Steps between C-alpha positions, in 0.01 A plus 500: 500500500448204744790446738582147367508628141722792601747266674501273196586792268784610728632141513495464120674840456781414745546153349522643150751763610725238665475275197601786269798589720614139511483487122724808467763395757842338446555230235564147613870512407770719344798369310787673322846451362800715418569552130839645412471762234773335293315169494225605270562852370739527212710811451372750248750541219408863439576590865833317489589673178418837658695440821807321361678807350463690827620205707799450273586871515487498882721192514745662259518819708541307827776278366702753301854516637582821688830408663729208583559345842839323525423298814207359699367742764304379802356649817657215697863528383602711800411506869443871565499632144434325171605562141148550366394697808794737462418540131134580567576752773768673293273511194222651712738770620641572153160523333313676781745763620503722188117517509492568873772765472324677215172513693631587844856629468611227744682171449402154617736390777457125450259226395351215702286227343402158634649156443157340453411743223756340268294232328755340267869460438665653196651232283817538298431611146237716336329767710157612380184671618377157603798480735377813678145362523631175649713676759237761588151378395316745726405858419701644787585868466804683630432729796756729660450549873657775704607342829645642817845384609329304778289310245811425292668355809190282552537386139863401557414320824229309314747385233756404765240297690348322199833436323316440173630607160247778458621704200674823601674737260873558523452843663421319828766288668443292812774303677405262782714363777523125552227525765275667238514840663554795268868587472444786257238642264560772246301676228713625212806430717380715792356404841131567557443859614238547771403851391399420141251291304560241228321412178456125460358342184293186541189331364145615572445166677784552745415868543192403700692263729485189283731209586512633860692813396308715744768769505359615165165587658420867568790657309556873489374490141438251219576575135358272231719540192251305285751242385443124520794304635457259209518786248817622664655160433386505136625854440836409650530183291430704187787741562777256595671235294619263772366447853756538777405379847656315792499475877721758671569667834191721529362276775743262666598345830862513615 
């Protein structure tokens, strides 16, 4: 093939290839708009009819009265301990200890939860499963940690320093001096013994050092009793008639 003809063929081939690529490339403009699904899509009656009985049953179960609460309970109605915090910690102890004792032969020494984990107040009046879901919406489980006496002392120092109404069960009592130093701390009425360990019930979140509770890290052992904190509340509500809770002297400053 003559050189000029060969160059011409190459030129035509390249030109055609570029033209084809340009034809395939991006469109001149793109436009769009957001369409809310409720704007144009009507509900399907058959689906509503199928779901409604289940929804109504769930609502009925959630709102069925389990107990009665004679007064409003809040996590802010006390400085170092609160009515609802005391209730939650004491319920956790009451519901957890029989299970823990049956599995291990030991007893829980006390309970520590966190102030921020209480997500709602408990209003005066009807107490239901919905109440438990409002107070404890998370699927936190109860863990029991075996701690050294040194770790327990760190726990008490943490509470004394923070001076927040973190829920503690009545088995633990802390009394602070006016300068916020620890005047006394007892577990089941006895001073902390250096030569023994203690079993502390808490949530799985706190057990890993959540909410800066680093004293819970690296315990001697961790026992998961497979019991949601929320379910402990519900089970307790089902077995009592009237809720009794108030602030007391489990954590005070003199």
